[in-house]
C-alpha positions in Angstrom: -2.0 87.1 -56.8 -4.9 89.1 -55.3 -5.2 88.6 -51.6 -8.7 87.2 -52.0 -7.5 84.1 -53.7 -7.8 81.6 -50.9 -4.8 79.7 -49.9 -4.9 76.2 -49.2 -1.8 73.8 -47.8 -1.9 70.3 -47.9 0.8 68.8 -45.6 1.5 65.2 -47.1 1.0 64.3 -50.8 0.1 60.9 -50.9 -2.9 59.2 -52.1 -5.2 60.6 -49.4 -4.2 64.2 -50.7 -4.8 63.2 -54.2 -8.3 62.0 -53.3 -9.4 65.4 -51.7 -7.9 67.3 -54.6 -10.1 65.4 -57.0 -13.1 65.8 -54.9 -12.3 69.6 -54.8 -12.1 69.7 -58.5 -15.4 67.8 -58.8 -17.2 70.1 -56.2 -15.8 73.4 -57.4 -19.0 74.2 -59.9 -21.5 73.5 -57.1 -19.7 75.1 -54.0 -16.9 77.9 -55.0 -15.9 77.9 -58.6 -13.3 81.1 -57.8 -9.8 80.8 -58.1 -7.7 78.9 -55.4 -4.0 78.7 -54.7 -3.1 75.2 -53.6 0.1 74.0 -52.2 1.1 70.3 -51.7 4.3 69.9 -49.4 5.7 66.4 -49.8 9.3 65.4 -49.9 8.7 62.4 -52.1 6.9 62.2 -55.4 3.2 63.3 -54.8 0.6 60.7 -55.3 2.5 57.8 -53.9 4.4 59.6 -51.1 6.6 57.9 -48.9 4.8 54.4 -48.3 3.8 53.7 -51.9 7.0 55.2 -53.5 8.7 53.4 -56.4 12.1 53.5 -54.7 11.5 50.0 -53.0 12.3 46.6 -53.2 10.7 45.3 -56.5 9.5 42.1 -54.7 7.1 43.9 -52.4 3.5 43.6 -53.3 0.1 45.1 -52.4 -2.3 42.7 -50.5 -5.2 43.4 -52.9 -5.6 42.4 -56.2 -5.6 44.9 -59.0 -9.4 44.9 -59.8 -9.9 45.6 -56.1 -7.9 48.9 -56.2 -9.4 52.2 -57.4 -9.0 56.0 -56.7 -12.0 57.0 -58.4 -15.3 58.1 -56.5 -17.9 56.2 -58.5 -21.6 56.1 -58.7 -21.8 53.6 -55.6 -20.4 56.6 -53.1 -22.9 58.2 -50.9 -21.8 61.9 -50.9 -23.2 65.2 -52.0 -20.5 65.9 -54.6 -20.7 64.4 -58.0 -19.6 60.9 -59.0 -16.2 60.9 -61.3 -15.8 57.3 -62.6 -12.3 56.2 -63.7 -10.2 53.1 -64.2 -9.2 50.9 -61.4 -5.6 49.8 -61.4 -6.5 46.9 -63.8 -8.4 49.2 -66.4 -5.6 51.7 -66.2 -2.9 49.0 -66.9 -4.8 48.3 -70.1 -5.5 51.7 -71.1 -1.6 52.2 -70.7 -1.1 49.0 -72.7 -3.8 50.1 -75.6 -2.4 53.8 -75.4 -5.8 55.1 -74.5 -4.0 56.5 -71.5 -0.6 58.3 -72.7 -0.2 60.8 -69.9 2.4 58.2 -68.4 6.1 58.4 -68.0 8.7 56.3 -69.9 8.6 53.0 -67.7 11.7 50.9 -67.3 11.2 47.4 -68.9 10.4 45.6 -65.9 7.3 47.6 -65.3 6.1 47.1 -69.1 6.4 43.6 -68.3 4.5 43.8 -65.3 1.6 45.7 -67.4 1.6 43.1 -69.9 1.2 40.1 -67.4 -1.2 42.1 -65.2 -4.7 41.0 -64.8 -7.8 41.6 -62.3 -6.7 38.8 -60.0 -2.9 39.6 -60.1 -1.5 41.0 -56.9 0.8 44.2 -58.3 4.0 45.3 -57.0 4.0 48.5 -55.0 6.3 49.7 -57.7 3.5 49.4 -60.2 1.0 50.9 -57.7 3.1 54.0 -57.3 2.8 54.9 -61.1 -0.9 54.5 -60.8 -1.0 56.8 -57.8 1.3 59.3 -59.2 -0.7 59.5 -62.4 -4.0 60.0 -60.5 -2.4 62.7 -58.8 -1.3 64.5 -61.9 -4.9 64.0 -63.4 -6.1 65.7 -60.1 -4.0 68.6 -60.1 -4.4 69.4 -64.0 -8.1 69.4 -63.3 -7.3 72.4 -61.0 -5.8 74.2 -63.8 -2.9 76.3 -62.6 -4.0 76.2 -59.0 -1.7 73.7 -57.4 2.2 74.0 -56.4 4.1 71.0 -55.3 6.7 71.8 -52.9 9.3 68.9 -52.7 10.4 69.5 -49.1 9.2 68.6 -45.5 6.8 70.8 -43.8 8.6 71.5 -40.0 5.7 73.6 -38.4 2.4 75.4 -38.3 2.2 78.8 -36.7 -1.2 80.5 -36.1 -1.2 84.2 -37.3 -2.7 86.9 -34.9 -4.5 88.5 -38.3 -6.0 85.2 -39.3 -4.8 82.0 -41.0 -1.6 80.2 -40.4 1.9 80.0 -41.6 3.6 76.8 -42.6 7.6 76.4 -42.2 9.3 74.4 -44.5 12.6 72.9 -44.4 14.0 74.7 -47.7 13.6 78.0 -45.4 10.3 79.1 -47.3 7.2 79.8 -45.4 3.7 79.6 -46.9 0.6 81.2 -45.7 -2.5 79.1 -45.5 -6.2 80.1 -45.1 -6.8 76.5 -44.6 -4.4 73.7 -43.7 -4.8 69.9 -44.2 -2.4 67.4 -42.4 -2.4 64.1 -44.4 0.8 62.6 -43.3 0.1 58.8 -43.5 2.2 56.6 -41.5 4.7 58.5 -39.5 7.5 57.7 -37.3 7.7 58.2 -33.5 10.4 57.5 -30.8 10.1 54.0 -29.7 8.2 53.3 -26.5 9.9 52.3 -23.3 10.2 48.8 -24.2 11.8 49.0 -27.6 14.0 51.7 -26.5 15.3 49.5 -23.8 15.8 46.7 -26.3 17.9 49.3 -28.7 19.9 49.9 -25.6 20.4 46.4 -25.0 21.7 45.6 -28.1 23.9 48.5 -28.3 25.7 47.4 -25.3 26.1 43.8 -26.1 27.0 44.0 -29.8 23.6 42.9 -30.9 21.2 44.0 -33.4 17.5 45.4 -32.7 15.1 46.8 -35.3 12.4 48.7 -33.8 9.0 49.1 -35.3 9.2 50.9 -38.5 8.2 50.5 -41.9 10.0 47.4 -43.2 11.5 48.9 -46.3 13.0 51.5 -44.7 15.0 49.6 -42.2 18.7 48.7 -42.7 19.2 44.9 -42.1 22.7 44.7 -43.4 24.1 44.2 -39.9 22.2 40.6 -39.7 24.6 38.1 -40.9 24.3 35.0 -43.2 22.9 32.2 -40.8 22.4 34.3 -37.7 19.4 33.5 -35.5 16.9 36.1 -35.3 14.0 36.5 -33.4 11.0 38.1 -35.2 8.1 39.5 -33.0 5.1 39.9 -35.4 3.6 37.8 -38.0 1.4 40.5 -39.9 2.2 42.2 -43.1 5.5 43.7 -41.9 6.6 40.0 -41.4 5.8 38.9 -45.0 7.5 42.1 -46.3 10.7 41.0 -44.1 10.6 37.5 -45.6 10.9 38.8 -49.1 13.8 41.3 -48.1 15.7 38.6 -46.2 15.3 35.8 -48.3 14.5 36.5 -52.0 16.3 39.9 -51.4 19.4 38.4 -50.6 19.6 36.1 -53.8 17.4 33.0 -52.7 14.6 32.0 -54.9 11.3 29.8 -55.0 11.1 26.8 -57.6 8.0 24.9 -58.2 8.4 21.4 -58.0 6.9 18.5 -60.3 4.2 17.6 -57.6 3.0 21.2 -57.6 4.6 22.1 -54.4 7.0 24.8 -53.8 10.8 24.6 -53.1 13.2 27.4 -51.7 16.6 27.7 -53.1 18.9 29.5 -50.6 21.6 31.6 -51.7 23.4 31.0 -48.4 23.3 34.8 -47.4 19.6 34.3 -45.4 19.7 34.3 -41.7 17.4 32.0 -39.8 14.2 33.4 -38.2 12.2 32.7 -35.3 8.9 34.1 -35.8 5.9 34.5 -33.3 2.9 36.6 -32.3 0.0 37.1 -29.9 -1.9 34.7 -32.3 1.1 32.3 -33.3 0.2 32.6 -36.9 0.2 34.9 -40.0 -2.5 36.8 -41.0 -5.3 34.8 -43.3 -4.5 34.5 -47.2 -6.3 36.5 -49.7 -9.2 34.3 -51.2 -9.0 33.1 -54.8 -12.7 31.7 -54.8 -15.8 33.3 -56.6 -19.3 33.2 -54.9 -21.6 30.9 -56.2 -24.7 31.2 -54.1 -27.1 34.6 -53.8 -25.3 37.9 -54.6 -24.6 39.6 -51.4 -27.3 42.6 -50.6 -27.1 45.6 -48.1 -26.4 44.8 -44.7 -29.2 43.2 -43.0 -28.5 43.3 -39.1 -25.9 46.1 -38.9 -27.6 48.9 -39.9 -28.0 52.6 -39.2 -31.6 51.6 -38.0 -30.4 49.0 -35.6 -27.6 51.3 -34.5 -30.2 54.1 -33.9 -32.4 51.8 -31.9 -29.6 50.9 -29.6 -28.7 54.9 -29.3 -32.4 55.2 -28.1 -31.8 52.2 -25.3 -28.8 53.4 -24.2 -26.9 56.6 -23.0 -23.5 55.3 -24.5 -22.7 52.1 -26.6 -20.4 49.5 -25.6 -18.9 47.9 -28.6 -18.5 44.2 -27.4 -21.9 44.4 -25.6 -23.9 46.2 -28.2 -22.4 46.3 -31.5 -20.1 43.2 -31.8 -23.2 40.8 -31.8 -24.7 42.6 -34.4 -21.7 42.6 -36.4 -21.3 38.7 -35.8 -24.7 38.2 -36.9 -24.2 39.9 -40.0 -20.9 37.9 -40.6 -22.9 34.8 -40.1 -25.7 35.7 -42.2 -23.3 36.5 -45.2 -21.2 33.3 -44.5 -24.2 31.0 -44.3 -26.3 32.6 -47.1 -23.2 31.5 -49.3 -22.7 28.0 -47.9 -26.5 27.2 -48.2 -27.3 28.6 -51.6 -23.7 28.2 -53.2 -23.0 24.6 -52.1 -26.5 23.3 -51.1 -24.9 19.7 -51.0 -23.0 20.5 -47.9 -26.5 21.9 -46.4 -29.3 19.8 -44.7 -31.8 22.7 -44.8 -33.0 25.3 -47.4 -32.2 28.9 -47.2 -35.5 30.3 -46.9 -36.3 28.3 -43.9 -32.8 29.0 -42.6 -32.9 32.8 -42.8 -36.7 32.9 -41.5 -35.4 31.4 -38.3 -32.0 33.1 -38.3 -33.4 36.8 -38.3 -35.0 36.2 -34.9 -32.1 34.7 -33.0 -29.1 36.5 -31.2 -25.8 35.5 -32.6 -24.9 34.0 -29.0 -28.2 32.4 -28.2 -28.4 28.5 -28.0 -31.3 28.8 -30.6 -28.6 30.1 -33.1 -26.3 27.3 -32.4 -29.0 24.6 -32.8 -30.3 26.2 -36.1 -26.5 26.0 -37.6 -26.2 22.7 -36.2 -29.4 21.4 -38.1 -28.7 23.4 -41.1 -24.9 22.3 -41.5 -24.2 18.9 -40.6 -20.4 19.3 -40.8 -19.2 21.1 -37.7 -15.9 22.0 -39.2 -18.0 24.4 -41.5 -19.6 26.2 -38.7 -18.5 29.8 -38.1 -16.7 30.4 -34.7 -15.5 34.0 -34.7 -13.6 33.3 -31.3 -11.7 30.6 -32.8 -11.1 32.6 -35.6 -9.6 35.2 -34.0 -7.4 33.1 -31.4 -6.6 29.8 -33.3 -4.4 28.5 -30.4 -6.5 29.8 -27.3 -6.2 27.5 -24.5 -4.0 25.2 -26.2 -0.7 23.7 -24.5 2.1 22.4 -26.7 4.2 19.7 -25.5 7.4 20.8 -27.3 9.0 22.8 -30.3 8.1 20.1 -33.0 4.4 20.1 -31.9 4.4 24.2 -32.3 6.0 23.6 -36.0 3.3 21.1 -36.9 0.5 23.2 -35.6 1.4 26.5 -37.2 2.3 24.5 -40.6 -0.9 22.7 -40.5 -2.8 25.7 -39.8 -1.4 27.7 -42.6 -2.0 24.6 -44.9 -5.6 24.4 -43.7 -5.8 28.4 -44.4 -4.8 27.9 -48.1 -7.1 24.8 -48.5 -9.8 27.1 -47.4 -9.0 30.1 -49.1 -7.0 29.6 -52.1 -9.4 27.2 -53.5 -12.6 27.2 -55.6 -14.2 24.9 -53.2 -15.0 27.4 -50.1 -16.6 30.9 -51.5 -18.2 31.1 -48.0 -14.7 32.3 -47.1 -15.3 35.2 -49.6 -18.9 35.8 -48.1 -17.3 36.2 -44.7 -14.4 38.7 -46.2 -17.1 40.7 -47.9 -19.3 40.9 -44.7 -16.3 42.0 -42.5 -15.4 44.5 -45.3 -18.7 46.1 -45.5 -19.3 46.3 -41.6 -15.8 47.6 -41.4 -16.6 50.7 -43.7 -20.1 51.1 -42.0 -19.0 51.5 -38.6 -17.6 55.1 -38.9 -20.6 56.1 -40.7 -23.5 54.9 -38.5 -21.9 54.9 -35.3 -21.3 58.3 -33.7 -17.8 58.1 -31.9 -19.1 60.5 -29.1 -21.9 58.1 -28.1 -19.1 55.0 -27.8 -17.9 54.7 -24.2 -14.1 55.1 -23.6 -13.4 51.5 -23.4 -15.0 51.0 -26.8 -13.0 53.8 -28.4 -10.1 51.7 -27.6 -11.3 48.6 -28.8 -12.4 50.2 -32.2 -8.9 51.3 -33.0 -7.2 48.2 -31.4 -9.1 44.9 -31.2 -11.6 45.5 -34.0 -9.3 46.9 -36.6 -6.7 44.1 -35.5 -9.2 41.4 -36.2 -10.6 42.8 -39.5 -6.8 43.1 -40.6 -6.1 39.5 -39.7 -9.1 38.4 -41.4 -9.1 40.6 -44.7 -6.1 42.2 -45.0 -3.6 39.4 -45.2 -1.0 38.6 -48.0 -1.7 37.0 -51.3 -1.9 33.2 -51.0 1.4 32.9 -52.7 3.3 34.4 -49.9 1.8 31.8 -47.6 3.2 28.9 -49.7 6.4 30.9 -49.6 6.3 30.8 -45.8 5.8 27.1 -45.9 8.7 26.6 -48.3 11.2 28.6 -46.1 10.0 26.7 -43.1 10.8 23.4 -44.7 14.1 24.7 -45.9 14.9 25.3 -42.3 15.1 29.0 -42.7 11.8 29.9 -40.7 10.9 28.5 -37.3 7.6 29.1 -35.5 7.7 30.2 -31.9 4.0 30.1 -31.4 1.2 32.2 -29.8 1.4 34.2 -26.8 5.1 35.3 -27.7 7.1 37.1 -24.8 10.4 38.8 -25.6 13.1 39.9 -22.9 16.6 40.8 -22.5 19.0 38.6 -20.6 21.8 40.9 -19.2 24.0 37.9 -18.2 24.2 36.5 -21.5 23.8 39.6 -23.7 20.9 37.7 -25.5 17.2 38.4 -26.6 15.2 35.6 -25.2 11.9 34.7 -26.8 9.3 32.1 -25.2 5.8 31.3 -25.4 3.8 30.0 -21.9 1.8 27.8 -24.1 4.6 25.8 -25.5 7.4 26.0 -23.1 10.0 26.5 -25.7 12.5 29.4 -25.3 15.1 30.7 -27.8 17.7 33.0 -27.5 19.5 35.1 -30.2 21.7 38.2 -30.5 19.1 39.7 -33.0 15.4 41.0 -32.6 13.4 42.5 -35.2 9.9 43.9 -34.0 7.9 43.3 -37.2 5.4 46.0 -37.1 4.8 49.5 -37.9 5.5 51.7 -35.0 2.5 52.9 -32.5 1.2 56.1 -33.5 2.0 59.0 -31.0 1.6 62.5 -31.4 3.7 63.1 -28.1 6.6 61.0 -29.3 6.4 61.9 -33.1 9.3 62.2 -35.0 7.4 64.2 -37.8 8.2 67.8 -37.5 4.6 68.9 -38.0 3.2 66.7 -35.6 5.7 67.6 -33.1 4.9 71.2 -33.7 1.2 70.8 -33.4 1.8 68.7 -30.1 4.3 71.4 -28.6 2.1 74.7 -29.6 -1.1 73.1 -28.5 -2.6 73.7 -31.9 -3.0 69.8 -32.0 -3.5 67.3 -29.3 -3.3 63.5 -28.5 -6.5 61.6 -28.2 -7.1 60.9 -24.5 -9.7 58.4 -23.2 -11.2 58.3 -19.9 -11.5 54.4 -18.8 -11.9 52.5 -15.6 -8.1 52.3 -15.4 -7.7 56.2 -15.7 -6.9 58.2 -18.7 -5.4 56.3 -21.7 -3.9 58.1 -24.7 -4.5 56.5 -28.2 -1.7 58.2 -29.7 -3.8 59.8 -32.7 -4.2 63.3 -33.4 -7.4 64.1 -32.2 -10.1 65.4 -34.9 -13.6 66.4 -34.8 -16.3 64.2 -36.9 -15.6 66.8 -39.5 -11.8 66.2 -39.5 -10.8 69.5 -37.6 -7.9 69.5 -35.3 -8.9 69.8 -31.9 -6.3 71.8 -29.8 -5.3 71.2 -26.4 -7.7 73.3 -24.9 -10.6 70.9 -26.4 -11.7 73.4 -29.1 -11.9 72.4 -32.8 -10.1 74.8 -35.0 -12.3 76.0 -38.2 -9.4 75.9 -40.8 -7.2 73.2 -39.6 -8.0 69.5 -40.8 -6.3 66.1 -40.4 -7.0 62.9 -42.1 -5.3 59.5 -42.5 -4.3 56.8 -40.2 -2.5 58.8 -37.6 -5.7 60.6 -36.6 -8.7 59.7 -34.3 -11.1 59.6 -37.6 -12.6 56.5 -38.7 -11.2 56.2 -42.1 -9.9 53.2 -43.6 -7.2 53.8 -46.1 -6.9 56.1 -49.1 -7.8 53.7 -51.9 -10.5 50.8 -52.1 -12.5 48.4 -53.8 -14.6 49.9 -56.8 -18.4 50.1 -56.2 -18.1 49.6 -52.3 -19.4 53.1 -51.2 -16.0 53.1 -49.6 -15.5 55.5 -46.5 -12.4 57.2 -47.4 -14.3 58.4 -50.8 -17.1 59.8 -48.7 -14.7 61.5 -46.2 -12.8 62.9 -49.2 -16.0 64.4 -50.6 -17.3 65.7 -47.3 -13.9 67.2 -46.5 -13.5 68.8 -50.0 -16.9 70.5 -49.7 -16.0 72.0 -46.3 -12.7 73.3 -47.8 -14.5 75.1 -50.6 -17.3 76.8 -48.3 -14.4 78.0 -46.2 -12.6 79.2 -49.6 -15.7 80.9 -50.4 -15.7 82.9 -47.2 -12.2 84.0 -47.7 -12.9 85.4 -51.3 -15.7 87.3 -50.1 -13.5 88.9 -47.1 -15.4 86.9 -44.4 -11.8 85.7 -43.1 -8.8 87.6 -42.9 -7.0 88.0 -46.1 -3.8 85.7 -46.7 -0.5 87.7 -46.4 2.4 87.3 -48.9 4.7 84.5 -49.0 8.3 84.4 -48.5 10.4 84.2 -51.7 11.6 80.5 -52.3 15.2 80.0 -52.8 16.3 79.2 -56.1 16.3 75.5 -57.1 14.6 74.7 -53.9 11.2 72.8 -53.9 11.3 72.3 -57.5 8.5 69.8 -58.8 
């Protein structure tokens, strides 16, 4: 190829890369229509990548309904590039069935069965989602003509070249020259922290079993014996996946009972799980209700104008002091609008009167609380965000039995509220938090947040949003209760603490709020590994950190320097080197970066943040490519030959 053809290397070929490729194709006529050579380095099948690959347990599901999953940048997305509408997952499935979409592989029979039974409200399997993502990637690659080459191998390093550009080393021995590099690595593994490493060493010395934080489906649980007691630390989505693998995955099955309940029929191969966490309860159920009241409009209180006003008043913003009151007020506005307009029989005040008073009140003011009390007589329907976040805060349990009753009762109440047509205000709250979550990164300049708030954004705020909005399908929580009734799942309660007892060789789990202590030979830390560039097991991240081309985000807090573990990027997603300078042709996107993105796919018609970011990044890439083609940047060097049969698509 002529030396003036810009070379772009994507490291990672999951859904985020697919989305950026689609945006590159859409923006080429406007920014740079010249030829490109694009390389995608991905050891798994491109489109789905590691996390969403087909090769995982068929019982694992998404926690979003099929109608809420799209990869397409629709008309709602506020971006410079053109919209490119396309089918959401449910529409894609219908298209495959009616043969209006034919560019798909020959699916195995179980996938055809899933396609036929899929509706907009189905929670699809990850195996089915993998086919949608892979189809989208192929479509995006085709739209770029013959520009895209996929290398089914792993990138092992990035080297800066003296003459300009970078060299990307591959595990198959090949190297690629790149004028532009985009790292889109998704969730990566890292060395365990000191606590987890200590648990692993303890288990090895005492003949126990310890599963450190990891992507659940990649862990070997075969050492866990039938009937064995296992302590499980964490009750989020990894916990739900764990139940699938260790219960149904070992041959058990759920059976509907004549009274509409659910019973678990064990195979006899299951262990007994003792699960706890900081909150002591699973993530909230997804919602089956539909809104009945006034349709949600644009955000009213957490707006760009409101944030700008705060920026005018304060040199830097504090999340809890400045932003959270606006977020809480927005959440309350959505919630009470649905309650008063959709269920007026529960209200003692009309919406017009409520909203005119509400607009002038701070969320934490006595006046706002008095207004809600006057408008909604049933105190059980009042929105308490602090209680929502920590449902058992301050509660002391008398014994283990009370913990069981409390957690089971909490889950039952959650299902009564969220898996019922009677409480659509829960959906309104869901939508409020979703819209705010997507908006935070757009309207709040990260550099104007104090360091403590940077921690809060990536820690507490993300965790609270996930707890309320990113929980499992409702039937998964019914399964949790059925496993509990079957005696295969016990609850340890909130404030879980785990230690290792050298005298007995056992792991010890306890909760100060219950006084209950449990011991076991096995411990599973049911969560993803904490992001850490410095401890990363990904060779590219390790290379970036070691060479100084990349750096880990460091925040100066009142307690000293704190590392978030994330790969530091500029607001334009440029990698920031160890010297603090952004690289003009090295980019990073995804959950492991300091950027504000929220996933790779999203709900249709929500002006989703990842689609806005994909478009902006694609246009930046094309502008740089235009400069390369014009000779403004050093021309790419020749690539080393690729060994026979390596890196084939």
